[in-house]
Backbone as CSV, one residue per row, in Angstrom:
resi,resn,N_x,N_y,N_z,CA_x,CA_y,CA_z,C_x,C_y,C_z
1,ASN,2.038,8.336,-29.255,2.376,7.893,-27.899,1.115,7.672,-27.093
2,GLU,1.111,6.604,-26.304,0.021,6.320,-25.376,0.572,6.455,-23.964
3,GLY,-0.027,7.327,-23.152,0.432,7.470,-21.775,1.113,8.803,-21.537
4,ASP,2.027,8.805,-20.586,2.669,10.039,-20.136,3.697,10.524,-21.158
5,LYS,3.575,11.817,-21.530,4.499,12.377,-22.518,4.689,13.864,-22.238
6,HIS,5.928,14.342,-22.331,6.263,15.763,-22.222,7.339,16.043,-23.250
7,LYS,6.958,16.784,-24.299,7.847,17.011,-25.433,8.250,15.649,-26.004
8,ASN,9.544,15.319,-26.036,9.945,14.001,-26.550,10.350,13.059,-25.407
9,ILE,9.820,13.316,-24.223,10.117,12.495,-23.042,8.872,11.701,-22.688
10,ILE,9.040,10.409,-22.449,7.924,9.555,-22.051,8.292,8.826,-20.755
11,SER,7.272,8.347,-20.065,7.524,7.598,-18.834,7.635,6.113,-19.138
12,GLY,7.999,5.345,-18.131,8.074,3.900,-18.284,6.714,3.247,-18.395
13,ARG,5.650,4.014,-18.170,4.284,3.485,-18.287,3.699,3.714,-19.675
14,SER,4.431,4.406,-20.542,3.914,4.787,-21.862,4.126,3.696,-22.895
15,GLY,3.417,3.856,-23.984,3.585,2.969,-25.134,3.641,3.797,-26.402
16,ILE,4.348,3.316,-27.416,4.475,4.015,-28.698,3.653,3.254,-29.734
17,THR,2.705,3.948,-30.345,1.847,3.359,-31.368,2.272,3.864,-32.744
18,LEU,2.420,2.963,-33.688,2.788,3.312,-35.068,1.565,3.149,-35.967
19,VAL,1.291,4.176,-36.759,0.126,4.164,-37.646,0.567,4.574,-39.037
20,SER,0.077,3.858,-40.030,0.365,4.196,-41.421,-0.911,4.033,-42.239
21,GLU,-1.024,4.793,-43.322,-2.250,4.771,-44.128,-1.908,4.750,-45.611
22,ASP,-2.639,3.933,-46.365,-2.503,3.897,-47.819,-3.906,3.798,-48.416
23,LYS,-4.313,4.818,-49.189,-5.694,4.888,-49.678,-5.936,4.018,-50.904
24,LEU,-4.868,3.453,-51.492,-5.056,2.642,-52.693,-5.031,1.146,-52.359
25,SER,-3.842,0.577,-52.271,-3.775,-0.873,-52.052,-3.783,-1.281,-50.588
26,LYS,-3.794,-0.286,-49.685,-3.824,-0.521,-48.239,-2.462,-1.005,-47.715
27,ILE,-2.296,-0.860,-46.412,-1.040,-1.218,-45.758,-0.980,-2.721,-45.495
28,LYS,0.141,-3.296,-45.854,0.355,-4.724,-45.589,1.029,-4.928,-44.244
29,GLN,2.105,-4.145,-43.964,2.844,-4.336,-42.715,3.668,-3.084,-42.394
30,ILE,3.785,-2.804,-41.082,4.694,-1.764,-40.595,5.883,-2.460,-39.950
31,TYR,7.076,-1.957,-40.217,8.289,-2.490,-39.599,8.952,-1.382,-38.772
32,TYR,9.615,-1.793,-37.716,10.281,-0.794,-36.877,11.585,-1.354,-36.319
33,SER,12.448,-0.412,-35.944,13.727,-0.772,-35.331,14.005,0.211,-34.206
34,ILE,14.375,-0.307,-33.053,14.723,0.546,-31.920,16.226,0.544,-31.738
35,ASP,16.787,1.739,-31.704,18.225,1.925,-31.500,19.048,1.152,-32.529
36,GLN,18.593,1.200,-33.796,19.307,0.648,-34.954,19.477,-0.873,-34.894
37,ARG,18.578,-1.534,-34.202,18.605,-3.006,-34.222,17.904,-3.502,-35.483
38,ASN,17.879,-4.805,-35.669,17.244,-5.373,-36.853,15.751,-5.069,-36.857
39,PRO,15.209,-4.630,-38.011,13.776,-4.317,-38.093,12.925,-5.554,-37.827
40,LYS,11.737,-5.313,-37.238,10.799,-6.402,-37.032,9.382,-5.889,-37.221
41,PRO,8.446,-6.793,-37.499,7.067,-6.373,-37.771,6.435,-5.725,-36.539
42,TYR,5.655,-4.676,-36.803,4.934,-3.999,-35.720,3.516,-4.554,-35.648
43,ASN,3.105,-4.989,-34.438,1.757,-5.519,-34.253,1.011,-4.857,-33.094
44,THR,1.737,-4.569,-32.025,1.117,-3.946,-30.853,1.983,-2.777,-30.383
45,PRO,1.400,-1.851,-29.609,2.191,-0.710,-29.108,3.468,-1.160,-28.420
46,ILE,4.526,-0.381,-28.604,5.848,-0.694,-28.035,5.897,-0.149,-26.614
47,LYS,6.055,-1.015,-25.642,5.999,-0.636,-24.239,7.345,-0.089,-23.754
48,ALA,7.301,1.109,-23.181,8.537,1.731,-22.693,9.088,1.017,-21.467
49,LYS,8.264,0.249,-20.775,8.757,-0.441,-19.576,9.840,-1.464,-19.907
50,TYR,9.914,-1.889,-21.175,10.932,-2.849,-21.581,12.216,-2.157,-22.066
51,LEU,12.219,-0.830,-22.072,13.393,-0.080,-22.508,14.122,0.481,-21.298
52,ASN,15.438,0.577,-21.391,16.224,1.190,-20.322,15.938,2.691,-20.273
53,GLU,16.110,3.269,-19.087,15.971,4.709,-18.976,17.079,5.388,-19.781
54,GLY,16.695,6.427,-20.515,17.692,7.157,-21.292,17.229,7.447,-22.702
55,GLU,18.194,7.866,-23.543,17.910,8.250,-24.927,17.678,7.011,-25.798
56,HIS,16.701,7.125,-26.706,16.406,6.044,-27.653,15.959,6.668,-28.978
57,SER,15.986,5.856,-30.020,15.423,6.266,-31.307,14.659,5.083,-31.893
58,ILE,13.576,5.403,-32.582,12.816,4.362,-33.264,12.699,4.757,-34.736
59,THR,13.070,3.823,-35.596,12.954,4.010,-37.038,11.850,3.081,-37.539
60,TYR,10.952,3.613,-38.366,9.831,2.786,-38.798,9.427,3.150,-40.239
61,TYR,8.831,2.164,-40.922,8.333,2.370,-42.282,7.265,1.314,-42.543
62,SER,6.467,1.522,-43.583,5.403,0.577,-43.922,5.534,0.102,-45.361
63,ILE,4.913,-1.030,-45.659,4.866,-1.613,-47.012,3.405,-1.854,-47.361
64,ASP,2.996,-1.453,-48.560,1.593,-1.680,-48.936,1.434,-3.040,-49.616
65,GLN,0.240,-3.310,-50.083,-0.069,-4.632,-50.614,0.651,-4.954,-51.936
66,VAL,1.128,-3.929,-52.615,1.874,-4.182,-53.856,3.361,-3.923,-53.653
67,LYS,3.791,-3.951,-52.395,5.193,-3.897,-51.996,5.863,-2.545,-52.230
68,ASN,5.070,-1.500,-52.295,5.658,-0.164,-52.263,6.134,0.102,-50.834
69,GLU,7.366,0.562,-50.723,7.970,0.726,-49.398,8.072,2.215,-49.044
70,GLU,7.576,2.544,-47.857,7.603,3.924,-47.387,9.025,4.329,-47.002
71,LYS,9.292,5.623,-47.140,10.575,6.151,-46.686,10.635,6.053,-45.159
72,GLU,11.802,5.737,-44.629,11.945,5.559,-43.173,11.674,6.856,-42.418
73,ASN,10.997,6.706,-41.273,10.756,7.811,-40.336,11.524,7.526,-39.055
74,THR,11.972,8.588,-38.389,12.721,8.418,-37.141,12.132,9.296,-36.051
75,PHE,11.982,8.735,-34.875,11.513,9.484,-33.712,12.527,9.270,-32.587
76,ASN,13.140,10.369,-32.145,14.079,10.312,-31.029,13.331,10.660,-29.739
77,PHE,13.561,9.873,-28.697,12.826,10.090,-27.453,13.673,9.681,-26.253
78,TYR,13.203,10.056,-25.098,13.893,9.751,-23.844,12.894,9.062,-22.914
79,VAL,13.302,7.947,-22.319,12.467,7.250,-21.342,12.887,7.682,-19.937
80,ASP,11.977,8.329,-19.233,12.232,8.847,-17.881,11.467,7.996,-16.875
81,LYS,12.192,7.212,-16.097,11.569,6.348,-15.089,11.867,6.798,-13.665
82,THR,12.586,7.904,-13.526,13.044,8.346,-12.208,12.147,9.448,-11.660
83,PRO,11.577,9.273,-10.466,10.757,10.336,-9.866,11.623,11.474,-9.352
84,PRO,11.018,12.616,-9.068,11.794,13.750,-8.553,12.386,13.454,-7.177
85,ARG,13.411,14.206,-6.818,13.965,14.179,-5.463,13.285,15.255,-4.635
86,ILE,13.181,14.999,-3.330,12.568,15.968,-2.421,13.566,16.315,-1.329
87,VAL,13.762,17.608,-1.109,14.634,18.103,-0.045,13.828,19.101,0.779
88,ASP,13.915,19.001,2.106,13.206,19.951,2.958,14.204,20.805,3.731
89,GLU,13.794,22.013,4.011,14.632,22.943,4.776,13.765,23.594,5.849
90,LEU,14.223,23.503,7.101,13.506,24.111,8.214,14.039,25.519,8.429
91,MET,13.172,26.502,8.303,13.575,27.897,8.414,13.256,28.409,9.813
92,GLY,14.270,28.938,10.503,14.085,29.434,11.862,14.858,28.596,12.861
93,ASN,14.980,29.114,14.074,15.750,28.437,15.116,14.989,27.250,15.692
94,THR,15.741,26.221,16.059,15.172,25.045,16.732,15.976,24.794,18.009
95,TYR,15.450,23.885,18.838,16.121,23.573,20.104,16.091,22.071,20.314
96,VAL,17.249,21.492,20.595,17.348,20.049,20.791,17.452,19.747,22.280
97,ALA,16.577,18.871,22.753,16.602,18.446,24.154,16.183,16.991,24.236
98,GLN,17.023,16.178,24.872,16.756,14.754,25.082,16.396,14.035,23.783
99,GLY,17.170,14.315,22.760,16.989,13.612,21.492,15.872,14.139,20.618
100,LYS,15.174,15.178,21.042,14.096,15.745,20.249,14.488,17.141,19.771
101,GLU,14.093,17.458,18.552,14.304,18.808,18.049,12.970,19.530,18.102
102,TYR,12.905,20.555,18.923,11.656,21.294,19.112,11.571,22.454,18.135
103,LEU,10.383,22.611,17.569,10.101,23.686,16.644,9.069,24.620,17.275
104,SER,9.047,25.852,16.821,8.057,26.795,17.340,7.118,27.225,16.224
105,GLY,6.085,27.992,16.590,5.144,28.494,15.605,5.765,29.499,14.657
106,ARG,7.005,29.924,14.942,7.698,30.857,14.039,8.465,30.122,12.949
107,ASN,8.677,28.832,13.138,9.390,28.054,12.127,8.546,27.910,10.857
108,LYS,9.230,27.898,9.711,8.580,27.617,8.446,9.265,26.423,7.795
109,LEU,8.478,25.666,7.036,9.020,24.506,6.330,9.069,24.813,4.836
110,LYS,10.258,24.650,4.265,10.457,24.882,2.838,10.697,23.533,2.162
111,ILE,10.002,23.283,1.058,10.144,22.020,0.329,10.709,22.322,-1.053
112,ILE,11.779,21.627,-1.389,12.432,21.807,-2.687,12.417,20.462,-3.421
113,SER,12.133,20.487,-4.719,12.140,19.265,-5.515,12.962,19.471,-6.779
114,MET,13.692,18.433,-7.166,14.526,18.467,-8.371,14.253,17.215,-9.187
115,ASP,14.330,17.339,-10.511,14.057,16.193,-11.376,15.167,16.023,-12.397
116,ASN,15.462,14.771,-12.727,16.609,14.474,-13.580,16.390,14.817,-15.043
117,LYS,15.111,14.890,-15.513,14.920,15.065,-16.956,13.703,15.922,-17.314
118,SER,12.498,15.428,-17.053,11.308,16.113,-17.568,10.926,17.354,-16.773
119,GLY,11.465,17.503,-15.570,11.162,18.678,-14.756,10.015,18.440,-13.793
120,VAL,10.005,19.193,-12.705,8.972,19.043,-11.676,7.708,19.771,-12.115
121,LYS,6.580,19.057,-12.081,5.292,19.658,-12.428,4.643,20.316,-11.214
122,GLU,4.650,19.612,-10.081,4.055,20.191,-8.877,4.555,19.489,-7.624
123,ILE,4.440,20.214,-6.503,4.754,19.670,-5.187,3.506,19.798,-4.332
124,ARG,3.175,18.764,-3.585,2.054,18.789,-2.654,2.535,18.366,-1.272
125,TYR,1.770,18.733,-0.241,2.126,18.313,1.108,0.867,17.994,1.904
126,SER,1.043,17.148,2.904,-0.057,16.723,3.765,0.378,16.862,5.218
127,VAL,-0.518,17.387,6.058,-0.254,17.544,7.486,-1.138,16.571,8.258
128,ASN,-0.492,15.725,9.070,-1.212,14.770,9.924,-2.242,13.947,9.151
129,ASP,-1.794,13.396,8.002,-2.605,12.512,7.154,-3.809,13.203,6.536
130,GLY,-3.786,14.525,6.454,-4.857,15.253,5.778,-4.678,15.205,4.268
131,ALA,-5.564,15.879,3.556,-5.502,15.907,2.098,-4.209,16.601,1.636
132,PHE,-3.682,16.156,0.507,-2.476,16.778,-0.050,-2.841,18.103,-0.712
133,GLU,-2.191,19.170,-0.269,-2.424,20.499,-0.806,-1.234,20.939,-1.652
134,ILE,-1.503,21.825,-2.616,-0.442,22.353,-3.473,0.521,23.187,-2.631
135,TYR,1.817,22.917,-2.787,2.846,23.705,-2.108,3.309,24.807,-3.053
136,ASP,3.253,26.078,-2.585,3.740,27.166,-3.418,4.740,28.074,-2.701
137,LYS,4.814,27.962,-1.377,5.774,28.767,-0.626,5.945,28.155,0.761
138,PRO,7.021,28.493,1.488,7.217,27.962,2.843,6.009,28.265,3.727
139,PHE,5.660,27.321,4.596,4.471,27.485,5.442,4.835,27.263,6.905
140,ARG,4.055,27.884,7.772,4.280,27.768,9.210,3.714,26.462,9.739
141,LEU,4.317,25.973,10.823,3.853,24.755,11.478,2.850,25.158,12.544
142,SER,1.594,24.827,12.328,0.523,25.360,13.168,-0.082,24.350,14.132
143,ALA,0.291,23.085,14.024,-0.273,22.075,14.919,0.699,21.799,16.064
144,SER,0.216,21.870,17.290,1.084,21.656,18.445,1.244,20.172,18.734
145,GLY,2.375,19.804,19.324,2.632,18.415,19.686,3.282,17.653,18.551
146,ARG,3.029,16.349,18.525,3.592,15.498,17.475,3.062,15.915,16.115
147,LEU,3.916,15.870,15.110,3.557,16.367,13.791,4.036,15.402,12.721
148,LYS,3.174,15.135,11.749,3.530,14.283,10.616,3.269,15.061,9.324
149,ILE,4.326,15.303,8.573,4.189,16.018,7.303,4.771,15.152,6.189
150,GLN,3.979,14.957,5.142,4.411,14.199,3.975,4.481,15.138,2.766
151,ALA,5.423,14.864,1.891,5.566,15.642,0.658,5.412,14.719,-0.539
152,LEU,4.808,15.238,-1.596,4.593,14.491,-2.829,5.053,15.357,-3.991
153,ALA,6.014,14.863,-4.769,6.507,15.587,-5.942,6.165,14.789,-7.199
154,ILE,5.709,15.488,-8.239,5.293,14.852,-9.496,6.021,15.544,-10.647
155,ASP,6.658,14.756,-11.514,7.340,15.376,-12.648,6.389,15.475,-13.850
156,ASN,6.879,15.981,-14.957,6.018,16.269,-16.109,5.581,15.033,-16.889
157,VAL,6.133,13.853,-16.557,5.597,12.615,-17.131,4.981,11.749,-16.030
158,ASN,4.609,12.408,-14.935,3.834,11.806,-13.844,4.556,10.721,-13.049
159,ASN,5.887,10.744,-13.037,6.608,9.958,-12.047,6.439,10.648,-10.699
160,LYS,6.168,9.867,-9.650,5.841,10.449,-8.355,6.801,9.976,-7.263
161,LYS,7.106,10.897,-6.359,7.909,10.581,-5.172,7.149,11.075,-3.954
162,ARG,6.895,10.171,-3.013,6.191,10.522,-1.778,7.083,10.167,-0.596
163,THR,7.242,11.109,0.317,8.133,10.869,1.450,7.638,11.601,2.680
164,GLU,8.009,11.100,3.856,7.699,11.774,5.107,8.842,12.717,5.458
165,ILE,8.509,13.977,5.719,9.515,14.964,6.104,9.636,15.002,7.625
166,LEU,8.512,15.151,8.286,8.450,15.065,9.748,7.484,13.953,10.093
167,SER,7.844,13.116,11.071,6.955,12.016,11.430,7.132,11.659,12.889
168,ASN,6.246,10.804,13.360,6.289,10.378,14.758,7.574,9.650,15.111
169,SER,8.208,9.058,14.117,9.446,8.320,14.380,10.675,9.213,14.279
170,SER,10.455,10.471,13.907,11.580,11.385,13.731,11.847,12.151,15.011
171,SER,13.126,12.432,15.258,13.466,13.256,16.428,13.078,14.707,16.194
172,ARG,12.884,15.085,14.946,12.548,16.458,14.621,11.052,16.562,14.319
173,SER,10.229,16.218,15.299,8.812,16.131,15.000,7.927,16.742,16.063
174,HIS,8.474,17.486,16.996,7.662,18.027,18.075,7.576,19.550,17.950
175,VAL,6.344,20.054,17.880,6.119,21.487,17.736,5.621,22.050,19.059
176,ASP,6.312,23.061,19.556,5.967,23.711,20.833,5.399,25.092,20.521
177,LEU,4.075,25.233,20.653,3.423,26.507,20.367,3.024,27.261,21.630
178,SER,3.227,26.661,22.797,2.813,27.308,24.047,4.016,27.885,24.772
179,GLY,3.827,29.038,25.398,4.900,29.678,26.146,5.075,29.058,27.522
180,PRO,6.142,29.448,28.245,6.383,28.920,29.593,5.334,29.434,30.586
181,ASN,5.266,28.768,31.738,4.455,29.248,32.864,5.339,30.114,33.755
182,LEU,4.893,31.328,34.053,5.669,32.275,34.845,4.977,32.562,36.177
183,ASN,5.793,32.715,37.233,5.270,33.038,38.561,6.204,34.037,39.246
184,HIS,5.668,34.725,40.223,6.516,35.605,41.036,6.087,35.465,42.503
185,SER,7.018,35.792,43.384,6.739,35.765,44.823,7.621,36.814,45.501
186,PHE,7.315,37.096,46.785,8.079,38.097,47.536,8.785,37.442,48.711
187,LYS,10.042,37.811,48.916,10.795,37.382,50.095,10.932,38.602,51.009
188,GLY,10.248,38.562,52.122,10.240,39.710,53.026,8.824,40.229,53.200
189,SER,8.723,41.395,53.769,7.422,41.975,54.098,6.677,42.393,52.832
190,SER,5.373,42.070,52.787,4.522,42.507,51.690,3.082,42.535,52.176
191,PHE,2.305,43.390,51.593,0.907,43.514,51.961,0.132,43.873,50.704
192,THR,-0.952,43.135,50.410,-1.749,43.374,49.214,-3.101,43.929,49.587
193,SER,-3.472,45.011,48.955,-4.786,45.626,49.161,-5.399,45.872,47.787
194,LYS,-6.526,45.211,47.518,-7.197,45.295,46.218,-6.225,44.851,45.116
195,ASP,-5.832,45.778,44.235,-4.967,45.374,43.119,-3.535,45.843,43.283
196,THR,-3.146,46.218,44.481,-1.802,46.752,44.702,-1.109,46.016,45.840
197,THR,0.168,45.662,45.606,0.974,45.042,46.654,1.995,46.055,47.155
198,TYR,2.089,46.175,48.483,3.017,47.118,49.117,4.181,46.327,49.703
199,ILE,5.418,46.801,49.447,6.610,46.121,49.956,7.543,47.167,50.573
200,THR,8.550,46.681,51.286,9.544,47.576,51.890,10.804,47.593,51.031
201,ASN,11.734,48.454,51.413,13.017,48.515,50.697,13.799,47.217,50.807
202,ASP,13.510,46.415,51.834,14.250,45.171,52.055,13.582,43.961,51.394
203,THR,12.376,44.135,50.902,11.665,43.003,50.271,12.293,42.679,48.913
204,LYS,12.416,41.382,48.648,12.972,40.939,47.362,11.866,40.300,46.514
205,ILE,11.991,40.493,45.202,11.030,39.914,44.256,11.686,38.710,43.585
206,LYS,10.990,37.589,43.617,11.524,36.351,43.018,10.643,35.952,41.831
207,PHE,11.301,35.662,40.694,10.597,35.161,39.516,10.940,33.678,39.325
208,SER,9.987,32.936,38.829,10.229,31.518,38.516,9.416,31.148,37.278
209,GLY,9.853,30.110,36.615,9.147,29.669,35.417,9.444,28.215,35.115
210,ASN,8.577,27.609,34.326,8.802,26.220,33.892,8.115,26.002,32.555
211,ASP,8.607,25.009,31.838,8.039,24.648,30.540,8.179,23.145,30.376
212,ASP,7.067,22.465,30.151,7.099,20.998,30.098,7.268,20.464,28.676
213,GLN,7.592,21.337,27.721,7.806,20.858,26.353,9.278,21.031,25.968
214,SER,9.634,22.158,25.362,11.021,22.323,24.935,11.946,22.721,26.077
215,GLY,11.365,23.082,27.238,12.193,23.434,28.384,12.289,24.934,28.578
216,PHE,12.668,25.312,29.798,12.732,26.719,30.170,14.108,27.282,29.843
217,LYS,14.167,28.472,29.238,15.446,29.051,28.830,15.878,30.191,29.755
218,LYS,15.080,31.275,29.868,15.483,32.408,30.698,14.286,33.308,30.974
219,ILE,14.446,34.184,31.956,13.454,35.207,32.275,14.120,36.568,32.099
220,THR,13.412,37.502,31.481,13.880,38.890,31.412,12.832,39.785,32.069
221,TYR,13.261,40.954,32.543,12.328,41.876,33.202,12.788,43.309,32.984
222,ASN,11.861,44.241,33.160,12.251,45.655,33.206,11.436,46.347,34.292
223,ILE,11.956,47.415,34.831,11.295,48.192,35.885,10.913,49.555,35.317
224,ASP,9.627,49.852,35.406,9.098,51.145,34.941,9.472,51.437,33.491
225,GLY,9.485,50.367,32.666,9.717,50.559,31.253,11.145,50.842,30.851
226,LYS,12.067,50.691,31.786,13.477,50.955,31.477,14.099,49.755,30.765
227,THR,15.408,49.754,30.585,16.111,48.722,29.830,15.811,47.321,30.359
228,GLU,15.558,46.396,29.445,15.266,45.015,29.828,16.536,44.330,30.291
229,LYS,16.402,43.548,31.376,17.546,42.820,31.935,17.173,41.353,32.056
230,GLU,18.223,40.509,32.084,17.993,39.084,32.330,17.954,38.840,33.832
231,TYR,16.952,38.078,34.278,16.796,37.772,35.684,17.827,36.728,36.117
232,LYS,18.631,37.057,37.125,19.655,36.143,37.635,19.308,35.654,39.037
233,GLY,18.486,36.416,39.775,18.151,36.031,41.148,17.698,37.260,41.920
């Protein structure tokens, strides 16, 4: 076999070479038959690109210069022209707002690949058009803002599948790594001296917050380390 081969599986880029040897009168001709068709003379490697994907058999034999005929040989093989499939899974909670799915630094991306025949040899991924790195386990999304992630899967006869998992054109492509902006103010009497603010029993404390990416969800607070409560007003 010339080209990609794994056990008895070859790719559509491979070729099958037939070789025979006779130390006395020398080889006159090799004949071969694919899938039990009529035999024909062998002259150049048999290109798998001309064969349908699937199971095949090749039967071949040689004749020497004095017409001694070799016993037939058979090679059963499979032509695999299909690249692996790629499936991605986003691990962790996301939030959808105005058509965008926001991810956080706690999210992990899991890449799964499946192959129809020869099996997956390796998976690689690229972040924001960087070099493709070997994927071995789910990884965190560490770049803030727009994110482009590509996956590359290669099977054991080097069929390749390359696809974008997250991209600028995807609604699921925005990573929010920054927290909200929080503020507080006092309604009523207050007086600040150095690092301490003094208030009365009638003074109210107001909390506010905003987030210009995935949006503001809620504020929680506790007093003197007691049970945390959600701020309502």
